[in-house]
VEXVEXDREN-998123 format. One record per residue (C-alpha): x, y, z; residue in three letters; residue number from 0. Coordinates in steps of 0.5 Angstrom, whole numbers. Example, Ala and Ser with C-alpha at 12.3 -4.5 7.8 and 13.67 -1.06 7.14 Angstrom:
residues 2
@px:25 | py:-9 | pz:16 | residu:Ala | num:0
@px:27 | py:-2 | pz:14 | residu:Ser | num:1
This chain:
residues 254
@px:-39 | py:3 | pz:33 | residu:Met | num:0
@px:-32 | py:4 | pz:30 | residu:Ala | num:1
@px:-29 | py:10 | pz:33 | residu:Thr | num:2
@px:-23 | py:13 | pz:30 | residu:Pro | num:3
@px:-17 | py:11 | pz:33 | residu:Leu | num:4
@px:-12 | py:16 | pz:37 | residu:Thr | num:5
@px:-6 | py:19 | pz:34 | residu:Ala | num:6
@px:-2 | py:14 | pz:39 | residu:Asp | num:7
@px:-6 | py:8 | pz:37 | residu:Arg | num:8
@px:-5 | py:9 | pz:30 | residu:Leu | num:9
@px:3 | py:9 | pz:31 | residu:Leu | num:10
@px:2 | py:3 | pz:35 | residu:Ala | num:11
@px:-2 | py:-1 | pz:30 | residu:Ile | num:12
@px:3 | py:1 | pz:24 | residu:Phe | num:13
@px:9 | py:-1 | pz:28 | residu:Lys | num:14
@px:6 | py:-8 | pz:29 | residu:Ala | num:15
@px:5 | py:-9 | pz:22 | residu:Glu | num:16
@px:12 | py:-7 | pz:20 | residu:Gly | num:17
@px:10 | py:0 | pz:17 | residu:Val | num:18
@px:16 | py:5 | pz:17 | residu:Lys | num:19
@px:13 | py:12 | pz:20 | residu:Thr | num:20
@px:14 | py:19 | pz:21 | residu:Ala | num:21
@px:10 | py:25 | pz:24 | residu:Glu | num:22
@px:9 | py:31 | pz:20 | residu:Phe | num:23
@px:9 | py:37 | pz:25 | residu:Ser | num:24
@px:2 | py:38 | pz:28 | residu:Gly | num:25
@px:-1 | py:32 | pz:25 | residu:Trp | num:26
@px:-4 | py:30 | pz:32 | residu:Arg | num:27
@px:-9 | py:36 | pz:32 | residu:Thr | num:28
@px:-9 | py:38 | pz:25 | residu:Arg | num:29
@px:-16 | py:36 | pz:22 | residu:Glu | num:30
@px:-23 | py:39 | pz:19 | residu:Arg | num:31
@px:-27 | py:37 | pz:24 | residu:Asp | num:32
@px:-28 | py:44 | pz:27 | residu:Ala | num:33
@px:-28 | py:48 | pz:21 | residu:Ala | num:34
@px:-34 | py:44 | pz:18 | residu:Thr | num:35
@px:-37 | py:42 | pz:24 | residu:Gly | num:36
@px:-37 | py:35 | pz:22 | residu:Lys | num:37
@px:-34 | py:30 | pz:27 | residu:Pro | num:38
@px:-30 | py:25 | pz:24 | residu:Phe | num:39
@px:-33 | py:18 | pz:25 | residu:Gly | num:40
@px:-35 | py:13 | pz:26 | residu:Pro | num:41
@px:-30 | py:10 | pz:21 | residu:Val | num:42
@px:-32 | py:4 | pz:16 | residu:His | num:43
@px:-27 | py:3 | pz:11 | residu:Met | num:44
@px:-20 | py:5 | pz:8 | residu:Val | num:45
@px:-20 | py:9 | pz:2 | residu:Leu | num:46
@px:-14 | py:9 | pz:-3 | residu:Asn | num:47
@px:-11 | py:14 | pz:-7 | residu:His | num:48
@px:-5 | py:17 | pz:-11 | residu:His | num:49
@px:-2 | py:24 | pz:-11 | residu:Thr | num:50
@px:-2 | py:25 | pz:-18 | residu:Ala | num:51
@px:4 | py:29 | pz:-17 | residu:Gly | num:52
@px:11 | py:29 | pz:-14 | residu:Thr | num:53
@px:14 | py:32 | pz:-7 | residu:Asn | num:54
@px:7 | py:32 | pz:-5 | residu:Ser | num:55
@px:7 | py:31 | pz:3 | residu:Leu | num:56
@px:7 | py:38 | pz:5 | residu:Ala | num:57
@px:0 | py:39 | pz:0 | residu:Ala | num:58
@px:-3 | py:33 | pz:3 | residu:Val | num:59
@px:-1 | py:35 | pz:11 | residu:Ala | num:60
@px:-1 | py:42 | pz:11 | residu:Lys | num:61
@px:-2 | py:47 | pz:5 | residu:Asp | num:62
@px:-7 | py:43 | pz:1 | residu:Gly | num:63
@px:-9 | py:45 | pz:-6 | residu:Val | num:64
@px:-13 | py:51 | pz:-9 | residu:Ala | num:65
@px:-20 | py:50 | pz:-6 | residu:Gly | num:66
@px:-19 | py:45 | pz:-1 | residu:Leu | num:67
@px:-16 | py:46 | pz:5 | residu:Pro | num:68
@px:-11 | py:41 | pz:8 | residu:Ala | num:69
@px:-10 | py:36 | pz:11 | residu:Pro | num:70
@px:-12 | py:32 | pz:5 | residu:Leu | num:71
@px:-11 | py:25 | pz:8 | residu:Ala | num:72
@px:-9 | py:21 | pz:14 | residu:His | num:73
@px:-3 | py:18 | pz:11 | residu:Ile | num:74
@px:2 | py:20 | pz:6 | residu:His | num:75
@px:6 | py:14 | pz:3 | residu:Leu | num:76
@px:12 | py:16 | pz:0 | residu:Ala | num:77
@px:16 | py:12 | pz:-6 | residu:Lys | num:78
@px:21 | py:9 | pz:-1 | residu:Ser | num:79
@px:15 | py:6 | pz:3 | residu:Gly | num:80
@px:16 | py:11 | pz:9 | residu:Leu | num:81
@px:8 | py:13 | pz:12 | residu:Ala | num:82
@px:8 | py:20 | pz:14 | residu:Thr | num:83
@px:2 | py:21 | pz:19 | residu:Met | num:84
@px:-1 | py:28 | pz:17 | residu:Cys | num:85
@px:-8 | py:28 | pz:21 | residu:Ser | num:86
@px:-11 | py:24 | pz:26 | residu:Ala | num:87
@px:-18 | py:27 | pz:25 | residu:Gly | num:88
@px:-23 | py:29 | pz:19 | residu:Arg | num:89
@px:-19 | py:30 | pz:12 | residu:Ala | num:90
@px:-21 | py:32 | pz:5 | residu:Asn | num:91
@px:-20 | py:26 | pz:1 | residu:His | num:92
@px:-26 | py:22 | pz:0 | residu:Ala | num:93
@px:-31 | py:27 | pz:-3 | residu:Asp | num:94
@px:-38 | py:25 | pz:-4 | residu:Leu | num:95
@px:-38 | py:17 | pz:-5 | residu:Met | num:96
@px:-44 | py:14 | pz:-8 | residu:Ala | num:97
@px:-48 | py:10 | pz:-3 | residu:Lys | num:98
@px:-49 | py:4 | pz:-7 | residu:Asn | num:99
@px:-41 | py:3 | pz:-8 | residu:Ala | num:100
@px:-40 | py:5 | pz:0 | residu:Tyr | num:101
@px:-45 | py:0 | pz:2 | residu:Asn | num:102
@px:-41 | py:-5 | pz:-1 | residu:Ser | num:103
@px:-35 | py:-4 | pz:3 | residu:Phe | num:104
@px:-39 | py:-2 | pz:9 | residu:Leu | num:105
@px:-42 | py:-9 | pz:8 | residu:Asn | num:106
@px:-36 | py:-12 | pz:6 | residu:Glu | num:107
@px:-39 | py:-15 | pz:0 | residu:Glu | num:108
@px:-35 | py:-20 | pz:-5 | residu:Ala | num:109
@px:-36 | py:-15 | pz:-11 | residu:Thr | num:110
@px:-36 | py:-8 | pz:-11 | residu:His | num:111
@px:-41 | py:-4 | pz:-16 | residu:Pro | num:112
@px:-39 | py:2 | pz:-21 | residu:Ala | num:113
@px:-41 | py:8 | pz:-17 | residu:Pro | num:114
@px:-48 | py:11 | pz:-18 | residu:Ser | num:115
@px:-50 | py:18 | pz:-17 | residu:Lys | num:116
@px:-57 | py:16 | pz:-17 | residu:Ala | num:117
@px:-56 | py:11 | pz:-11 | residu:Ser | num:118
@px:-55 | py:17 | pz:-7 | residu:Gly | num:119
@px:-49 | py:20 | pz:-4 | residu:Thr | num:120
@px:-45 | py:20 | pz:3 | residu:Ile | num:121
@px:-39 | py:25 | pz:5 | residu:Asp | num:122
@px:-34 | py:20 | pz:5 | residu:Gly | num:123
@px:-29 | py:24 | pz:9 | residu:Asn | num:124
@px:-34 | py:22 | pz:15 | residu:Asp | num:125
@px:-33 | py:15 | pz:15 | residu:Ala | num:126
@px:-26 | py:13 | pz:11 | residu:Ala | num:127
@px:-19 | py:14 | pz:13 | residu:Tyr | num:128
@px:-15 | py:16 | pz:7 | residu:Gly | num:129
@px:-8 | py:14 | pz:4 | residu:Ile | num:130
@px:-5 | py:19 | pz:-1 | residu:Glu | num:131
@px:1 | py:14 | pz:-4 | residu:Thr | num:132
@px:6 | py:18 | pz:-8 | residu:Glu | num:133
@px:5 | py:17 | pz:-16 | residu:Asn | num:134
@px:3 | py:21 | pz:-22 | residu:Leu | num:135
@px:-2 | py:17 | pz:-24 | residu:Gly | num:136
@px:-1 | py:18 | pz:-31 | residu:Asn | num:137
@px:-1 | py:10 | pz:-32 | residu:Gly | num:138
@px:7 | py:10 | pz:-33 | residu:Thr | num:139
@px:10 | py:12 | pz:-26 | residu:Asp | num:140
@px:11 | py:6 | pz:-22 | residu:Val | num:141
@px:9 | py:4 | pz:-15 | residu:Tyr | num:142
@px:16 | py:1 | pz:-12 | residu:Thr | num:143
@px:16 | py:-5 | pz:-9 | residu:Arg | num:144
@px:17 | py:-2 | pz:-2 | residu:Ala | num:145
@px:11 | py:3 | pz:-3 | residu:Gln | num:146
@px:6 | py:-2 | pz:-5 | residu:Tyr | num:147
@px:8 | py:-7 | pz:1 | residu:Asp | num:148
@px:8 | py:-1 | pz:6 | residu:Ala | num:149
@px:1 | py:0 | pz:2 | residu:Trp | num:150
@px:-1 | py:-7 | pz:4 | residu:Val | num:151
@px:1 | py:-7 | pz:11 | residu:Arg | num:152
@px:-2 | py:0 | pz:13 | residu:Ile | num:153
@px:-9 | py:-3 | pz:10 | residu:Asn | num:154
@px:-8 | py:-9 | pz:14 | residu:Ala | num:155
@px:-7 | py:-6 | pz:20 | residu:Ala | num:156
@px:-13 | py:-2 | pz:20 | residu:Phe | num:157
@px:-17 | py:-8 | pz:18 | residu:Cys | num:158
@px:-14 | py:-13 | pz:24 | residu:Arg | num:159
@px:-15 | py:-7 | pz:29 | residu:Glu | num:160
@px:-22 | py:-6 | pz:27 | residu:Tyr | num:161
@px:-23 | py:-14 | pz:25 | residu:Glu | num:162
@px:-25 | py:-12 | pz:18 | residu:Trp | num:163
@px:-24 | py:-16 | pz:12 | residu:Ser | num:164
@px:-20 | py:-14 | pz:6 | residu:Ala | num:165
@px:-27 | py:-12 | pz:3 | residu:Glu | num:166
@px:-27 | py:-6 | pz:7 | residu:Ser | num:167
@px:-21 | py:-3 | pz:3 | residu:Cys | num:168
@px:-23 | py:1 | pz:-3 | residu:Gly | num:169
@px:-20 | py:5 | pz:-8 | residu:Cys | num:170
@px:-23 | py:13 | pz:-10 | residu:His | num:171
@px:-25 | py:11 | pz:-17 | residu:Lys | num:172
@px:-29 | py:5 | pz:-14 | residu:Glu | num:173
@px:-33 | py:10 | pz:-10 | residu:Thr | num:174
@px:-32 | py:17 | pz:-13 | residu:Ser | num:175
@px:-38 | py:20 | pz:-17 | residu:Ile | num:176
@px:-34 | py:25 | pz:-20 | residu:Glu | num:177
@px:-30 | py:20 | pz:-25 | residu:Gly | num:178
@px:-24 | py:19 | pz:-21 | residu:Lys | num:179
@px:-19 | py:15 | pz:-23 | residu:Ile | num:180
@px:-14 | py:14 | pz:-17 | residu:Asp | num:181
@px:-10 | py:9 | pz:-16 | residu:Pro | num:182
@px:-8 | py:7 | pz:-23 | residu:Lys | num:183
@px:-1 | py:5 | pz:-25 | residu:Gly | num:184
@px:4 | py:0 | pz:-26 | residu:Pro | num:185
@px:7 | py:-4 | pz:-19 | residu:Val | num:186
@px:14 | py:-6 | pz:-19 | residu:Glu | num:187
@px:13 | py:-12 | pz:-16 | residu:Gly | num:188
@px:10 | py:-16 | pz:-9 | residu:Tyr | num:189
@px:13 | py:-22 | pz:-6 | residu:Gly | num:190
@px:14 | py:-27 | pz:-11 | residu:Thr | num:191
@px:10 | py:-23 | pz:-16 | residu:Arg | num:192
@px:14 | py:-19 | pz:-21 | residu:Gly | num:193
@px:11 | py:-12 | pz:-25 | residu:Arg | num:194
@px:3 | py:-12 | pz:-25 | residu:Phe | num:195
@px:-2 | py:-6 | pz:-26 | residu:Asp | num:196
@px:-5 | py:-4 | pz:-20 | residu:Phe | num:197
@px:-12 | py:-6 | pz:-19 | residu:Thr | num:198
@px:-17 | py:-6 | pz:-13 | residu:Gly | num:199
@px:-19 | py:-13 | pz:-14 | residu:Gln | num:200
@px:-11 | py:-15 | pz:-13 | residu:Gln | num:201
@px:-10 | py:-11 | pz:-8 | residu:Phe | num:202
@px:-15 | py:-13 | pz:-3 | residu:Arg | num:203
@px:-13 | py:-20 | pz:-5 | residu:Ala | num:204
@px:-6 | py:-18 | pz:-2 | residu:Asp | num:205
@px:-9 | py:-15 | pz:4 | residu:Val | num:206
@px:-13 | py:-21 | pz:5 | residu:Ala | num:207
@px:-7 | py:-26 | pz:5 | residu:Glu | num:208
@px:-3 | py:-21 | pz:9 | residu:Arg | num:209
@px:-9 | py:-22 | pz:15 | residu:Leu | num:210
@px:-8 | py:-30 | pz:14 | residu:Lys | num:211
@px:-1 | py:-29 | pz:18 | residu:His | num:212
@px:1 | py:-25 | pz:24 | residu:Pro | num:213
@px:2 | py:-18 | pz:24 | residu:Ala | num:214
@px:10 | py:-19 | pz:23 | residu:Asn | num:215
@px:9 | py:-23 | pz:17 | residu:Trp | num:216
@px:13 | py:-21 | pz:11 | residu:Ser | num:217
@px:11 | py:-24 | pz:4 | residu:Pro | num:218
@px:17 | py:-28 | pz:0 | residu:Thr | num:219
@px:22 | py:-23 | pz:-3 | residu:Ala | num:220
@px:24 | py:-25 | pz:-11 | residu:Thr | num:221
@px:31 | py:-28 | pz:-11 | residu:Thr | num:222
@px:35 | py:-30 | pz:-16 | residu:Pro | num:223
@px:36 | py:-38 | pz:-17 | residu:Pro | num:224
@px:41 | py:-41 | pz:-13 | residu:Thr | num:225
@px:46 | py:-44 | pz:-18 | residu:Pro | num:226
@px:47 | py:-51 | pz:-18 | residu:Pro | num:227
@px:53 | py:-54 | pz:-14 | residu:Ala | num:228
@px:59 | py:-56 | pz:-19 | residu:Pro | num:229
@px:59 | py:-64 | pz:-20 | residu:Lys | num:230
@px:65 | py:-67 | pz:-17 | residu:Pro | num:231
@px:70 | py:-70 | pz:-22 | residu:Pro | num:232
@px:70 | py:-77 | pz:-24 | residu:Thr | num:233
@px:75 | py:-82 | pz:-23 | residu:Val | num:234
@px:77 | py:-82 | pz:-30 | residu:Glu | num:235
@px:77 | py:-74 | pz:-30 | residu:Gln | num:236
@px:82 | py:-74 | pz:-24 | residu:Gln | num:237
@px:87 | py:-79 | pz:-27 | residu:Ile | num:238
@px:86 | py:-75 | pz:-34 | residu:Ala | num:239
@px:88 | py:-69 | pz:-30 | residu:Ala | num:240
@px:94 | py:-73 | pz:-26 | residu:Leu | num:241
@px:97 | py:-75 | pz:-33 | residu:Asp | num:242
@px:96 | py:-68 | pz:-36 | residu:Lys | num:243
@px:100 | py:-65 | pz:-30 | residu:Arg | num:244
@px:105 | py:-71 | pz:-30 | residu:Leu | num:245
@px:106 | py:-70 | pz:-38 | residu:Thr | num:246
@px:108 | py:-63 | pz:-37 | residu:Ala | num:247
@px:113 | py:-64 | pz:-31 | residu:Leu | num:248
@px:116 | py:-69 | pz:-36 | residu:Glu | num:249
@px:117 | py:-64 | pz:-41 | residu:Lys | num:250
@px:120 | py:-59 | pz:-36 | residu:Arg | num:251
@px:125 | py:-64 | pz:-33 | residu:Thr | num:252
@px:132 | py:-63 | pz:-36 | residu:Pro | num:253
């Protein structure tokens, strides 16, 4: 059984993975367990979202939105790559998941079918950690390099702790019966890779690659090529330069 982690343990696994974290006031006890009468856990996957707005931290952690009380996720991930802890308990982020899609993540299958309401549903808030990543979700707003790197690290931290594979990391659009589109948008870059569009498949591949390395590993960053060192002058070039200097000196001699 994958028991939800304590607040202290959450912070510890993210620190080990190199994630910069902050703590929103009251996050350790803010949850939806008591209000819904439904406890959080056991947990079986991570569900990734975009906020579809800007400056969303307060809404995710404390204020909520119309008809949906906070917390709206366990973690808010800013453009800077800062992960702010919003809840250690049940959060309103997943809505209903299609069983066929959920089961593919639960069983860590290599492919994940399109969510089908006909397969039945489960309450995803019971069984998934939720990450809300700051982005407009309009297809043009860019996930920064630092943000994507932290995103991969957060998912890998959960997988490493629970001994899950990267196939336990899903996207809201991959489980929702309501036609959710998140996460969506271009990514500035990751490691040696330049700009690319976010996809669940590529994201899981990046998490899987990270899990092959120790928690303190960092992907190689893109750096400009080092210009070649100048070649030393040939003997002929040195003689020609010396002759030129001597000629100049002779012209200055009265």
